N, C-alpha and C positions, 0 to 999 in steps of 0.2 A: 438588574439582571441582562449579562452580555449579550451582544447579537453575535450571532456563528457568524466567522469568517470566511470571506466569497473562497468561491471553486474557480479558479484561475486551471484555464485548458491551454495549451499550445497547438499550434496547426503546423504542420510543416513550411506551407506556403503561404502569401500574401491572400488575405479574402475578404469579403464587403460582402457576401449573400449570407441571408440567416432569418432564419423560419422557426418556429414553435408548430410540432408534429400535430396538427390543430384538431383529427381525427382521433387521437389516443387519449382516453378519457380515464387509462389508469396510472400510467406512468410518465413521468416528465419531460419529457427528450424534445431534442432541437437538431434540425438539419442543419450543416455548412458547406456553403460550398466556395473553393480556391479558386486563385488566381495567377497562373503561370503561366510562362511563354515558354518554358525549357522542358517543362516536363506533364505527362501528364496529369490531368487536372480531378481533383478529387471532391465527393460529396461526403463529409461525417454523419453517422447517424450520433446523435449523443445523448445517453441517458441518464438521470440524477438519482442514484443512491440518498433517498431521505436517511437512512439510519445509520449511513455510513458516512456519507458527505462527500461521498465523494461522485465521477463520472464514469462510466461505462463508453469505450466507442465501439462502434462499426464502419469501418472504411471503406469506398465504394470507389472505384473508377468513373469518372464522367470526360473519356475520351473528346467528346464534341468540342472543348472550348474550355476557355475560362467561364467562370462563373460570373454574372453580372449582374444577377436576379432569381431568387429563390420563391419557390412558394409553395404551401402542404394542401391537400383537399381536405375540406371539410367533412369528408364523408367516408375516404378509404383510406388508412393513417399510413399505406405503404405506396400510396402516387402521391405524385409532386409534380411541378413544370420549375424547369429552368430558360433564363435568360443569358444566351451564349457568346462570344465572337468565336467567329473560325474563319479560316485559310481557302478563299474559293480557289478552282482549278487554274483562275485567270493571275492568282495570286496575290489576290484582294482581301481584307481583312472584311466581312463583312458581321450582322448579328441575324440571330435565326432563337428559335425558343421551340421546345418539345414538352413531350410528358413522359416521365421517366415510372421506374418502380422499382420500389427497393426489393432485390431478392427476397422470396418469402423461406427460402432453407438457411435462416440466420442461423441456425445450428452447426450449420456445417460449415459457415465460414469463417475462414482463419483469420482471429484476430492478432499480428504481429507489427510489427516497426519496419516489417519490408515490404516494400512497396510492390514488387513482383509476386507476392502472395494473395493481393486484393483480388477480389472480384469486381466484375464490372459491372454496374447498372443494368438495368432491362428498359432498352427506349422501344416505346409504346407506340409512339409518334410524335412526328415532327410538324408542327404548328407553321405550314408552310403559308407566309403571309408576304413574298415575295411580290405580288401583282399588287399591293398596295402601299406599299412602301421596305426602307432597310434598316431604318433606325428601330429596332425592337429595344423596346423600355423595359418592361417588365408584362407578368401573366398577374390576373389576381380572380381567385375563385369566387363562384357562388355561398353568400353564409349560410344556403342553409341545404341547397341543393347539392348532389355529384355531378352534372350532369352539363353545366354549362359554365365557363369564364370566357374574359375580356383581355388579351391584349389590347398594346401599347403599342403602334407603328408611328412612328412620325405623329404628323398631325392627328391621328384617326382612333379609333374606339375599335377593337374588331370582335366581335359577340357571337361563340363560339358556341357550337352545340357537340359537347362528346355523346361515345358509348359508354356501357354498361363498365365495360372493362379499360374506356381507354385508350385503347387501340387506334379507334378511326373519331376524326374533329371535323368540322365543317364549318364556314362560317356562313352564320345566317341574317343578319343584319351587319350595321357600319354607320359610323356618323364620325364626324371631322368636327374639327374647329376652324373655323372658315373665318383668319383671322390677316390683316396684313401682315404681309411678310410671313404667313406660314408656319410659326413658333410650333414646337413641336410638345407636346405632354410629356410631361416630366412623371408623375405618379399619378394613381387612382385609387380610390375608398369604394368600395360596395356598401350603400346604403343597407344596413339589415333592416333596415323599418320600412312601411310603405309598400308592405308585400315584394322587399330588395327587388323595386320598377327602378331605382334610380341608383346610377354611377357618377359618383363625382370626379375630377380632372383637376393636375394643374396644368395650368398651359403660359408658360411663363410666371409673369406674376398675378395673374390671376388663375379664381377657382371657379369651374364650370359645373353644372348638373348634367345629367342626360338622362332622359324618362328612355329606359330601353326599348319600349312597347312602340315608341315612334320612330328613337333614335336622335331625337330633335334636342335641344338646349332645354331647359324647362328653369334653370337661376345660374345667375353669375355674379359673382364674389369682383366685380373692377378693382386692382391692385390691389389686391388683398396684402401683399407685401411688396417692401419697395424694392427688392430685390428678386430673383428667381424663387420660386414657389418649391420646395424640395421635396414634401410628405405630408399628405392628411390623414386623417381620420376620425370616424364616426363616431360619438357616444354611442356606446351601443343600451344605454337605458332612458335616454332623452332624443327622441328621432329628430328631433331640427337640427341638435347640436354639433359639431365640428369644431377641429382642432388641427391648423395648418402652423407649418412652420417654417422657416427658408435663407437666404446668403443674406439678409437683415439682420441674423440673429433673432430673430424676437419668435417667438409661439405667440399665435392669434385662436382664439377660440371665438366662433358666430354661433348667432342665429340664425339660420337660411329666410327666415322669413323676414326677415330686417337686414339684409346683406352692406349695408351701408357705411355699415361700424364694427367691431368686432365687440364684444362683451366684454372681453376681459382679454387683456396683452401681458406675458413674462418676457421679463427678458434675462433669464438666467445661464446665457453661455455668451463668449466671447469672440465666438466663431460663426462658421456656417452651421447651420441647424439640420441637420442629414434628414431625421428620425422623431416620430413622436408617436404616441399609443395610451390610446386609456387603456385603463385593467378592463378587465374583462365583466368583473364582479363588481367593483367598487368604483364606479366610475369619478370619484372623487381626486382620484391616484391616479398623476400621468407622466406618463417617463418619455425623456429627450436624450436625445445624444448629438453630440458636434466635434466639427473635428478641431474646437479646442481639447482634444483628448477626456471630456468631462461626460458623464452619463450622469441626468439632475432626477430626482423623482419630487416632485412637486405636489403641491396640495392645493385644488382648485375645488373646494365645497362651495361656496357660493352662488354656483352652478352647476350642481351636481343632484342626480335625482335622489340624492339621501343627505341632505344637510344637516350637520351637527347641531342640536337643541330644538330640531321643531318637535318633537315627539318627548321628549327630554324634561323641554323649555315650563311646558304645563305642568305636567306629575307634580316634578320638582318644588314647583313655584309656588305652590299649594301647602306644599311641603316646607318651607322658605328655606330649601338647602340654594341659593344664589351662589354662592361660589361654584359647586360642582357645576352649575349652567355655564357660567363662566371658562372654567374648566374644558368643556366641552364644546364652545363655540369657538373653533378657532378659525383662524383667520388663513385665506389663502398665500401662500409661498414655497418656499421650498422646505422638507422634509429630510433631506440630507442628499449629498453629494459625493459619485465616488470618483474615485483617480486611481484605479491601479491600473488604466490603459494608460500607452505613451503613444500612442499615434491617435490617427483620425478614427471616431466609433465610428460606423458607417449605419450602423443597424443595432438597435435594442425592440426583446420583444416581449412579454407577456409568458409565463408558461401558460396552455391553453388546460391545463388540471390544479395545477396549485396556485392562486390567486395571489400569495406572496412573495413568489418569485419570480426573478427576469434575469435573461441574457444579455449580455449587450459584448460586441464585436470590433475590435478595431484592425484596421491595417494591415499591421504587423500579424495578423493570424493568430490573435490574443482574444480569448473567448470566457466572459469572466460571472457565473451567475451568483447573484445575487439578491438578499430576501427587502420586506421593507423591514424597517426596524419594529421591535417587539413594543414599543411604545406606542406608534402608530399604529401596529394593527390592534389593540387592546383598543385602543379609544376609537377604532369602528365598532370595533365587537360590541364592546360594552355599555 
């Protein structure tokens, strides 16, 4: 049985910011932000039509500047945040962040290739963090509630409360990485477990966990990677497990209760690894993307919450079906490598609706939709 061909969507400008529309529960959709120095930047709202295996677009203007990071609310499908650079009145290039809303009258929005017909996004509020620093890296949303988010500014974590419609935001707590040289926080992930009280952040080559109730560090993984840590993600089904990736070309899996050494290391890329994501439903599936222009789908069954064979083995061994046991007891490793990109792949995201579909985005503005191979899907389900 052949797998479906990938769906490829091309953006007009360069891009590195991608997020799944997490609060959308019925339709597979993604948001992509562009980077252009000469023209108004855009946010593409892309919807996947499974029946026709096509992508439908709605394009909106993001006139504030180049989009360096984009993240969607877990509660409101039309609400999202961007981090962008802008030119100040003094002529300096500065980073800022804001909350936006997709215009709710999508049926009135004109879809064409004429950029002059694109509607602007609705700016709800700017996340003014100028008193805390100048380099805004990203914004992450509370995984369960819609009224809190964290922004990364220089070497600080800023915890924000926002009102119901996102038009007001205020800083309610701050935490900082007080280290020699004051290295910046590169990325962060909100732990969906432990009442969502922990945020982990990549600080230079280390990973540090902050307790949001006290804004104090609760644990640390020193020298998690030999070079800069680029991204991290919590296992959605095992509360103490975390994955990281970095410039040393490795993807590492950690049990934060024993931070001295990783529980698993994968070296599937030949250049910096920019993105790593656990599958939201089946955590034995892990997605990574790199500057080597490749996207790798790997299997980490040995540390997953659903190890193959555990329930099957006892039942089938009673019946003498040892061959079936061996087939299902698969090893960790690469499931598939995707090479549709020709530039650095800065982001890869799982769909929040379809557990078998994911998107990847390279700097040349190419977005690719792929699916988990059918053979692997059936091994998990059967």
